[in-house]
C-alpha positions in Angstrom: 0.0 0.0 0.0 1.3 3.4 -0.9 1.2 6.2 1.6 -1.3 8.2 -0.5 -3.6 5.2 -0.6 -3.5 5.1 3.2 -4.2 8.8 3.6 -7.4 8.6 1.4 -8.8 5.4 2.9 -11.8 5.8 5.1 -10.9 4.8 8.7 -12.8 1.8 10.1 -15.9 2.7 12.1 -15.7 1.3 15.7 -17.8 -1.8 16.3 -18.7 -1.1 20.0 -18.0 1.2 22.9 -17.2 4.9 23.0 -14.9 6.4 20.4 -13.9 9.7 18.7 -14.0 9.1 15.0 -13.0 11.5 12.1 -14.5 11.0 8.6 -13.0 12.1 5.3 -15.0 15.3 5.1 -13.7 16.6 8.4 -16.6 15.7 10.7 -15.8 14.6 14.2 -18.1 12.1 15.9 -17.9 11.5 19.7 -20.3 8.6 20.2 -21.1 5.3 21.6 -21.2 2.5 19.0 -23.0 -0.8 18.8 -22.6 -3.1 15.8 -20.7 -0.4 14.0 -23.5 2.2 14.3 -23.8 5.3 16.4 -26.2 4.8 19.4 -27.0 6.3 22.8 -25.9 9.9 23.5 -23.3 11.6 21.4 -22.1 14.6 19.4 -21.0 15.3 15.8 -19.3 18.5 14.7 -19.1 19.0 10.9 -16.3 20.9 9.1 -18.5 24.0 8.6 -19.1 24.3 12.4 -22.7 22.8 12.4 -23.1 20.4 15.3 -25.6 18.0 16.8 -25.7 16.9 20.5 -28.2 14.4 21.6 -29.5 10.9 21.1 -28.6 8.5 18.3 -30.1 5.2 17.1 -29.0 3.1 14.1 -26.6 5.9 13.0 -29.4 8.6 13.0 -30.2 11.6 15.2 -32.9 10.2 17.4 -35.0 10.9 20.5 -35.9 13.8 22.7 -33.7 16.7 23.8 -31.5 16.9 20.7 -29.9 20.2 19.8 -28.9 20.9 16.2 -26.9 24.1 15.9 -26.0 25.5 12.4 -22.9 27.5 11.7 -25.1 30.5 10.7 -26.6 30.7 14.2 -29.9 28.8 13.6 -30.7 26.3 16.3 -33.3 23.5 16.5 -34.1 21.8 19.8 -36.5 18.9 20.4 -37.4 15.5 19.1 -35.6 13.8 16.3 -36.5 10.7 14.3 -34.3 9.2 11.5 -32.0 12.2 11.5 -34.7 14.9 11.1 -36.8 17.0 13.5 -40.0 15.2 14.3 -42.7 15.9 16.9 -42.3 18.7 19.5 -39.5 21.2 19.2 -38.3 24.7 18.6 -36.2 26.3 15.8 -34.9 29.9 15.9 -32.7 32.0 13.7 -32.7 34.9 11.2 -33.8 32.8 8.2 -36.6 31.0 10.1 -37.9 33.5 12.6 -39.0 31.4 15.6 -40.9 28.1 15.3 -42.5 26.3 18.2 -44.3 23.1 17.5 
């Protein structure tokens, strides 16, 4: 294996336990893993500064109490399902005004 091949190879995702993992796009995941998927409580920070702190299930944002903060100042807090806002929550920021629902 050439050194350049190694530099551009995606690192192996942890199978279980807690780990800090960096992907090729510069995102940093601080999560618990089960069967190679993010689960439980954790955090991801993307290269643009957007981050999510909260529950994970099957590699998706999941559960109540998650906070998704965008690099432009918008913030969504509440329930997440399959990686998206779902159910009760609030969003605020210049582009959205304030949303409560």
